[in-house]
C-alpha positions in Angstrom: 2.5 -11.0 3.4 -1.4 -9.9 4.7 -4.7 -11.2 5.5 -7.0 -8.0 5.0 -10.5 -9.6 5.6 -8.7 -11.7 8.6 -7.4 -8.2 10.1 -10.6 -5.9 9.6 -12.4 -9.0 11.5 -9.9 -8.6 14.6 -9.8 -4.5 13.7 -13.7 -5.0 14.8 -13.0 -6.9 18.0 -10.2 -4.6 19.2 -12.4 -1.4 18.9 -15.4 -3.4 20.1 -14.6 -2.1 23.6 -13.5 1.4 22.4 -15.4 3.0 20.1 -18.7 4.3 20.9 -20.9 1.7 18.6 -19.6 0.2 15.3 -16.2 1.7 13.9 -16.7 3.2 10.5 -13.8 5.6 9.8 -10.0 3.7 9.8 -6.6 5.2 9.3 -3.8 3.1 8.3 -0.3 4.1 8.5 2.4 2.7 6.6 0.0 1.5 4.3 1.9 0.8 1.5 -0.7 -0.2 -1.6 -3.6 -0.1 1.0 -4.9 -3.6 0.9 -6.3 -3.4 4.5 -7.9 0.2 3.8 -9.5 -1.6 1.3 -10.8 -4.8 3.0 -12.3 -2.0 5.5 -14.1 -0.1 2.8 -15.4 -3.3 1.6 -16.8 -4.8 4.6 -19.3 -1.9 4.9 -20.9 0.6 2.6 -20.7 3.4 5.5 -16.8 2.6 6.3 -14.0 5.0 4.7 -10.6 4.5 5.2 -7.6 7.1 5.1 -4.3 5.5 4.0 -1.1 7.1 4.5 2.7 6.0 2.8 5.5 8.0 1.9 6.1 6.0 -0.9 4.8 7.5 -3.9 4.8 4.6 -6.8 3.5 2.0 -3.8 0.5 4.5 -3.3 -0.2 4.9 -6.9 -0.1 1.7 -7.9 -2.5 0.6 -4.9 -5.1 3.4 -6.3 -5.3 1.9 -10.2 -5.3 -1.6 -8.8 -7.8 -1.3 -5.9 -9.6 2.1 -6.8 -12.3 2.2 -4.3 -14.4 5.6 -3.6 -14.3 5.6 0.3 -10.3 5.0 0.3 -8.5 8.9 0.4 -4.8 8.1 -0.3 -2.4 10.3 0.8 1.3 10.4 0.3 3.4 11.5 3.0 5.0 10.9 5.8 2.4 9.2 9.3 3.6 11.8 11.2 2.9 14.9 9.8 0.2 13.5 7.7 -3.2 15.4 9.3 -6.8 14.2 8.7 -9.8 13.7 10.3 -10.2 12.0 13.9 -11.0 8.6 13.6 -12.3 5.4 15.1 -9.0 3.2 14.8 -5.5 4.2 13.8 -3.6 0.9 12.5 0.1 0.2 12.0 0.3 -3.6 10.9 3.0 -5.5 9.4 5.3 -4.2 12.1 5.7 -1.3 9.9 6.4 1.0 13.0 9.4 -1.0 14.1 11.4 1.4 11.8 11.2 3.7 14.9 14.1 3.0 16.1 14.8 5.6 19.3 12.5 6.0 21.8 11.6 9.9 21.4 10.5 8.6 17.8 8.2 6.2 18.8 7.1 8.3 21.5 6.3 11.2 19.0 4.0 8.4 16.7 2.4 6.9 19.7 1.5 10.8 20.5 0.4 11.8 16.6 -1.9 8.4 16.9 -3.5 9.4 19.9 -4.1 12.9 18.5 -5.7 12.1 15.5 -8.0 9.4 17.6 -11.8 10.4 18.3 -13.0 9.9 21.8 -13.3 6.5 22.5 -11.1 5.5 19.5 -7.9 2.7 19.6 -4.7 2.8 18.2 -3.5 -0.8 17.2 0.1 -1.8 16.6 1.5 -5.1 16.6 4.9 -6.4 17.2 7.1 -9.9 17.1 9.4 -11.3 19.3 10.8 -14.1 21.7 14.4 -15.5 21.2 13.4 -16.8 18.0 13.2 -13.3 16.4 16.7 -12.9 17.4 17.9 -16.0 15.8 19.6 -15.5 12.6 18.2 -18.2 10.1 15.8 -18.3 7.1 12.3 -19.7 6.8 10.5 -20.8 3.5 6.8 -21.0 2.3 5.7 -22.4 -1.2 2.5 -20.0 -2.3 0.3 -21.9 -4.9 -0.3 -20.1 -7.9 -3.3 -17.9 -8.0 -5.0 -18.3 -11.6 -7.9 -16.0 -10.8 -5.0 -13.0 -11.2 -2.8 -14.8 -12.9 0.1 -15.1 -10.4 2.3 -18.1 -10.6 3.3 -20.2 -7.9 6.7 -19.3 -5.7 8.2 -19.6 -2.6 8.2 -16.9 0.0 11.5 -17.0 2.0 12.0 -15.1 5.3 15.6 -14.3 6.5 16.3 -13.0 9.5 19.8 -11.3 8.8 21.5 -9.9 11.5 20.6 -8.6 15.1 22.6 -6.4 17.5 21.7 -6.6 20.9 23.4 -3.7 21.6 20.8 -1.7 19.9 17.8 -4.5 19.3 18.1 -3.5 15.7 17.7 -6.5 13.5 17.7 -7.0 9.5 15.0 -8.8 7.9 15.0 -9.6 4.4 12.1 -11.1 2.0 13.1 -13.0 -1.0 10.1 -14.8 -3.9 11.5 -17.3 -5.8 10.1 -18.7 -8.9 9.9 -22.4 -10.3 12.8 -23.6 -12.2 15.2 -20.3 -11.3 17.6 -20.6 -9.0 17.0 -18.4 -5.7 16.9 -15.0 -6.0 20.3 -13.3 -4.8 18.5 -10.1 -4.1 15.8 -9.6 -1.6 12.3 -8.5 -2.9 11.9 -6.3 0.9 14.7 -5.2 3.2 13.6 -4.0 7.1 15.7 -2.1 9.3 13.9 -2.3 12.4 14.3 -2.2 16.3 12.8 -5.3 18.6 10.5 -3.2 20.6 9.6 -5.5 23.8 5.8 -5.5 25.2 7.1 -3.7 28.2 8.2 -0.9 26.2 5.5 -0.4 23.7 3.2 -0.2 27.2 5.3 2.4 29.1 5.4 4.7 25.5 1.4 4.4 25.3 0.7 5.3 29.2 3.2 8.2 28.1 1.5 9.2 25.5 -1.1 9.3 27.8 -3.5 6.5 25.9 -6.3 5.5 29.1 -6.1 2.1 28.4 -3.4 -0.3 27.4 -3.7 -3.9 25.9 -1.6 -6.7 25.0 -3.6 -8.8 22.5 -1.7 -12.3 21.7 -2.8 -15.8 20.3 -4.4 -18.3 22.9 -5.4 -22.1 22.3 -9.2 -21.4 23.2 -12.0 -24.2 24.0 -15.0 -24.6 21.8 -17.7 -23.4 23.6 -20.4 -25.9 25.3 -22.6 -28.3 22.6 -20.0 -27.3 19.5 -18.7 -29.8 17.4 -15.9 -31.7 19.1 -12.7 -31.0 17.3 -9.4 -29.5 18.0 -9.2 -26.5 19.8 -8.5 -23.0 17.3 -6.1 -20.3 18.2 -7.4 -17.0 18.8 -6.2 -13.6 19.3 -7.7 -12.1 22.9 -6.0 -9.9 25.6 -3.8 -11.4 27.9 -2.4 -10.6 31.0 0.7 -12.3 30.2 2.6 -13.1 27.3 3.5 -16.8 26.9 7.2 -17.4 26.9 7.5 -18.9 23.6 10.3 -19.0 21.3 8.5 -16.2 18.8 5.3 -14.2 19.0 3.3 -11.5 17.0 1.4 -9.7 19.4 -0.5 -6.4 19.4 -0.1 -3.6 21.7 -3.9 -1.8 22.0 -3.9 1.8 23.4 -7.3 3.3 23.7 -8.6 6.9 24.0 -11.1 7.7 26.7 -14.3 8.6 25.5 -15.0 11.7 27.7 
């Protein structure tokens, strides 16, 4: 469900206009196994990452499976876990949507700002659009990974319930193995709030971030002289989010250098 190497490249682009120079220190909140922290630490010998998550078994599994001397893993609440000031605080995989009330989310934005160096950037992803509220299921077949001895399986994403009064959404993930009936029990279940772009921008501004951007995907034209081919989607800051059936976007909140 993650593409850590692509995420590292995207974080670098998002931080380029914020941190003073090449970003070195990452704090990954809601880190789980720390896959992003692993990719970050391996991307440059001078980089370090702090991976914070409250679920001890997952953190310990990640430490055993993804051991790296420049990853500092912490079992704890992201609101209460201190640490050094960093260039980037990242809350990806829609994890911050676990905060379902505005005071809680505002508290998290303020905590993230406090943990940034001057010039640092807080990056949070979210999704939305009419399709995000629509109940249903999407499936995708994942081919076998012989390098890691993992079999092929079918990934199912289920939007099980949505409450318009509270914007709470119940999402579930299932993994089905070949030759076996569909799994009746989800591997993961998420009880989230669908936060809107204006709500997140308002929260960032109230938390005293100095500049807030919304990054979304768009179709970019190839540079002049490049080989002719289909346009490639690319995330970049957008003054407006297109009215699509569903979307994934990032709230990028910057702390001033001074």
